[in-house]
C-alpha positions as CSV (number, residue, x, y, z in Angstrom):
1,M,-131.2,-133.5,72.0
2,S,-132.8,-130.8,70.1
3,E,-130.5,-128.5,68.2
4,S,-131.8,-125.1,67.1
5,R,-130.4,-124.4,63.7
6,R,-130.5,-121.1,62.1
7,R,-130.5,-120.8,58.4
8,E,-129.8,-117.8,56.4
9,L,-132.4,-116.2,54.3
10,T,-131.9,-116.3,50.5
11,V,-132.2,-113.1,48.5
12,W,-135.5,-114.2,47.0
13,E,-136.9,-114.8,50.4
14,I,-135.8,-111.3,51.5
15,I,-137.3,-109.8,48.4
16,L,-140.6,-111.6,49.0
17,I,-140.8,-110.4,52.6
18,V,-140.1,-106.8,51.5
19,E,-142.7,-107.0,48.8
20,F,-145.2,-108.5,51.3
21,I,-144.5,-105.6,53.6
22,A,-144.9,-103.1,50.8
23,L,-148.3,-104.8,49.9
24,L,-149.4,-104.4,53.6
25,I,-148.5,-100.7,53.5
26,G,-150.3,-100.3,50.2
27,L,-153.4,-101.9,51.7
28,A,-153.3,-99.8,54.9
29,M,-152.6,-96.4,53.5
30,P,-156.0,-95.7,51.8
31,I,-157.9,-96.5,55.0
32,T,-155.6,-94.8,57.4
33,P,-157.3,-91.5,58.5
34,S,-155.5,-88.2,58.0
35,K,-154.7,-86.1,61.1
36,T,-155.9,-83.0,59.3
37,G,-159.1,-84.6,58.1
38,G,-158.2,-84.0,54.3
39,D,-159.5,-86.4,51.7
40,F,-156.6,-85.9,49.2
41,S,-155.1,-89.0,47.8
42,L,-152.0,-89.5,45.6
43,A,-154.2,-91.7,43.4
44,D,-156.2,-88.5,42.4
45,W,-153.2,-87.5,40.3
46,F,-153.5,-90.6,38.1
47,F,-157.2,-91.6,38.2
48,D,-160.4,-89.7,38.2
49,D,-162.3,-90.8,41.3
50,P,-160.0,-93.6,42.3
51,S,-161.3,-96.8,43.7
52,Y,-159.8,-98.4,46.8
53,F,-157.8,-100.8,44.7
54,Q,-156.5,-98.1,42.5
55,E,-155.4,-96.3,45.6
56,V,-153.7,-99.5,46.8
57,L,-151.9,-99.8,43.5
58,V,-150.5,-96.2,43.7
59,Y,-149.4,-96.6,47.3
60,F,-147.9,-100.0,46.5
61,L,-145.8,-98.6,43.7
62,L,-144.9,-95.5,45.7
63,T,-143.7,-97.8,48.6
64,N,-141.6,-99.9,46.1
65,L,-140.1,-96.7,44.7
66,V,-139.0,-95.5,48.1
67,L,-137.6,-98.9,49.0
68,G,-135.8,-99.0,45.6
69,L,-134.2,-95.6,46.3
70,L,-133.2,-96.8,49.8
71,A,-131.7,-100.0,48.4
72,L,-129.8,-98.0,45.7
73,T,-128.4,-95.6,48.2
74,A,-127.3,-98.6,50.4
75,L,-125.7,-100.3,47.4
76,A,-123.8,-97.1,46.4
77,Y,-122.7,-96.6,50.0
78,T,-121.3,-100.1,50.3
79,Y,-119.6,-99.9,46.9
80,L,-117.9,-96.6,47.9
81,E,-116.9,-98.0,51.3
82,R,-115.3,-101.1,49.8
83,R,-113.5,-99.1,47.2
84,R,-112.2,-96.8,49.8
85,Q,-110.9,-99.7,52.0
86,N,-109.4,-101.5,49.1
87,G,-107.8,-98.5,47.5
88,P,-108.0,-97.2,44.0
């Protein structure tokens, strides 16, 4: 008798998964070819002649910034919905 048990992910496990995905995005962005053939990189704004790892750092931080803004928006939305449902 094999029971399949599902366990819920903890907050720390979710954070680690999201950070791992952000790291993978950061690693892939510098080597992803542009459709226009341009060689511009966001890392050029912060470093003179950036290396691959400097580009990874910039894209990793940018991905975290976008994910943080999405999380903040979701948090504000859920707060406002709970407040609207429960009344003033």
